[in-house]
N, C-alpha and C positions, 0 to 999 in steps of 0.2 A: 096548195098550202105545204109549211113546212113540216115533218114528220117528228113530233114530240119526241120519241122514241130516240132520236139522233144525239139529244142534247146528255154530255155526257156530267156536265156540272152547272151550275149556274153561273153565267161570266162575273167575272170580278166587275163591281161598281165604280165606277171612273167618272170624273168628269170630262175623260176623253173618250168613254165607249161610243162608237160610232151607233146612233140608233138603228135598232131595224125595221122601220118602219120606213125612208127612204127621206128622212128630211131634214139628213145631213149640210152643210153647207159650209165649202173650204173657206169662204171669206170670212165669216163667222166663228172658225176655229182658230184658238190661241198660236202663237207660235212660241212666244213667252213665257214663264210663269207667272203664277198669280202674286201679286204684291207680297210680300214677305220673303214668299219663296225662293227667288235667287241666290241664297245665302251659299258659297263654293262650299266651306268648312260641314254647314248642317249638311247639306245634298251629299258630301263623300261621305259621313257619319252615317246615314240613312242609305245609302248604296250596300257600303261594309255590311250592315243591318242585314241586307234583306241578301245578302249573298252569304251571310253563316246560316238564314232560314233555308236559303238555295240548297247548299252544301248536302244538308242529309238528304233533306226529300230526293234528291235526285241519284243519292244512291237506294233508297228505298223503293224509287222508281224503277231501278235498273233490279234488283232481288225482287221484286214482285215478277215483275216479266207478263203483267198483262195490259199496260196500258206504254204509249208513246207520245211524246210531245212533240210539235212543228210548229216552229216560231220563223213567221215570214215577215222580211222586212224589206218595204218599201219605200222608197224619198226620191224627193231629189239630188242631183250631185249636190256633194260637200255637207250633206246634213249630218252625216256622224254612224252610219250604218257599221262600219270596221268597228270602231271604238266601242258603240257599244255593245257587239256583239262579245270584245276583247274585255271590256269590264263587269259586264254583267255574268260573264262566265268564267270568271277568275275563282280557280279552287275547284271548279268540277271539274270529276274523274276524266278524263279524255277518252277513255274508252267507255264511256257512258254517252258522250257527245259526238256529233257529225256537222260539221257545216260547208254548205256547198255555194260557191258562187253563181252568179247565169251572165253570162257573157250573152253575144252573138249567137245566135245555132250554128252548129256545125253543118256538112254535109248530108250526113246521117242522119241529125235530126229532123233537117228539114226536110226529110223522107218518109217522116211519122206526123201524126196531129200533133196539135201545139202541145197539149199535155204530155205527151211520150217521155217528154227528158226528166219532168222533175218526179214525174212516177218511178221510176228508174231510182232515185235519191231517197223517197220517202224515209223518216227513220225505222228503224225495226223496234219490237215490243223492247220495252224496259230503258229507252233509249231518248235523248233530245236529239230531234234532229235541227239545222237554223239554215233555213235561203236567204242568203244575202242578195236580193235582186229573185224576180219566182216565175210561174208562170203568170203573171200578174201584168209583165213586161208585155205580152202578147194583146193586154186591153189598156196598153200607157203608150211606151215609144212607138208600140206599130199603130196604133190610133192616133197618134201624134202625125206620124211619116208613114201613111198609107203605103206607098210606094215599097215598104220592107215587104207588102202583101205578095209581090208578083215574085220572091224568091221561092216561093212558098207553092204556088202553082197550086191553088184551089179549083178542086171540081167544080164550080160555082157558074150561074148563070147571073146572078143578083147577089153584089155584099150588101144589098139595104140591112137586111136583120143579121149581118155579120156579129155583131158585138153582142145584140142582144143574146145570142147563142151561142157565144163565148161565154157569158156570165149566166146564162142556165147551166154551162158545160162545168165551168167552177165549180157553182154552187151544188152540181150534183157530185162533182167529185170529193168536195170537204165534206158533204153530207156522209157519203160512201165510206169516209175515213173515223167520221167521230163514231160512227153505227160501229166501226171494226176497233175500237179500242186509241185512238189517235187524237188527241187533245190538240185543237190546232187554234193559233192564237196569231193575230195578225196586227202590226204593227206598221202605222205613216207615219214618220218621224216627220213632223211636219217644220218646215225651216223657212224664214221668212225671204222674200226676194231680195233686200238690203243684206240681212246676214250673210247669205252664199256668195254675195259679191266680196264683202270683209273676208271671206274665209277663201276665196279664192285668191284676192289679193294679198294674203297672208303666205299663202303656196309659193307665189311668186318672191317674197319678200324675205323667205327663211329657206337659204339655201338645202338645209335639209330635209325640205316640203316640196321641194323642183318636181321631186319623180311624183308628186300625186298631180301636176297639173297638167291640164288637158286645154288645148284648144277648143276640142269639141264639145267640152262641157260649157264652155264659155259661151260659144255659137249657140247652145242648146237654151240658154236665157231669151232668146228672141219667140222662143216658143211658149214662155212661161203660162201664161193664158189658158194657152190650148192645154196644157198638163194640166193644169189647175183645174180645168171643164173634167179632162178624161178621169183625174182621179176623184172625184167627186160624183161622177156618176159610176164608177166604178164600188168606191167603197159601198153608195148605197146600194148597188144591187149583190153585192155581195157580202154585206154585214148581216149576221145569223147568227141567233145563239147557240148554235154549233159549231161557227167560226165565225169568232167576234172581229171587229178591227177594233184598233186604238190609234187614232188622232192624237200623237203625243208633242206638245211643243218641243221643237228643236235648236229653237235660238241661246240657251243654254246648255249646255251639253254635260253636265252636272247631274243637275235637275231630271233632261233624260233618261239621262242610264238608271238614276235612284227610280223613277216611276217605273221605267220597262221592268227591271228587276223587282222591284215593288207587286207589279200584277202577275209576272213567271209565278213569283214563291206563291201569294195568294193563292192563285189558279190551285197550284202542285199540293196547297194543303187544301182544298177541295175534292182533292181525288179521296176513293177509300183504299189507298197505298199499305199493305202491308207486309214484314218478312215474313216469308214462307214459314211455314211450320212444319215440324218432322212428327212422323207415329211415334205410339208408345216404343213399338219395337226398337226403332230408329235410335229412339234417344236410349234406349237400356243397351243397346250396341256399342253407342258414343259413349256410354260410360263405363263400359267393361274395357273399351281402347284407353280411356284416358287412366282407370287404374294399371293397366300394362304399361303406360307411359310413365305414369309416376315410379312404378315400382324397379324401372330401367333406368332413372335417372342416375346420371354418372358413369354408368358401363361404359 
């Protein structure tokens, strides 16, 4: 049973919150906004308002220096991870934000356990850390392509229980982070297969987007059903009150960005953040120094 003490906040109530009882089904999760919510101007305005709320909250998080926040983004290719990070974090002080993108592991990373490389990139207290892909690649891409396990040289006699063991390791890590002051929010940007196809075509048709196009990404579409099964099992196994998943519709980018920004801002508002206070003695010294500065004006 999960420890209740690991919950730093009550997860934001959202239609996209992945339940904690293992009943999430990818096939039933929407990829498009509800009727009437796909208006670009409205979503852009709501995004701006959420970012305005986020800006002072991030400053207070940084000044308070007791909590950290980790935002994890996972999705199929062309779902909009980069754009979401860019739009949601607009205006946030760069000194209080750290972004890391995880690609194929290096030889050094392969010489450690699968969580080692992400543990090294966790945000410090007072900061917001963003993972563009993450430790979840090890139960998604690697599960769809188990040949990748060869390079990991795992000392195992049987692979039968590997995935459940990795889920348990992930839950343990995220519970540990929560117990030590890191708020973990995870976003599955749920794009439909048809919308992904359209975005790939756009990358070919628009010269300025050609650099984003990858033949490998297109070939991965052949494994779509396998990926959906892997996502469903991973989200069910690891969505917990101390580290919830949100399966956000990604076919409409403005709506997706607005939704993510609102969940992040709402979560920060639930934390008991405060600016540090000073002692009466320190305050008295400050007032004396202020008097000195005022008297020396124009000198």
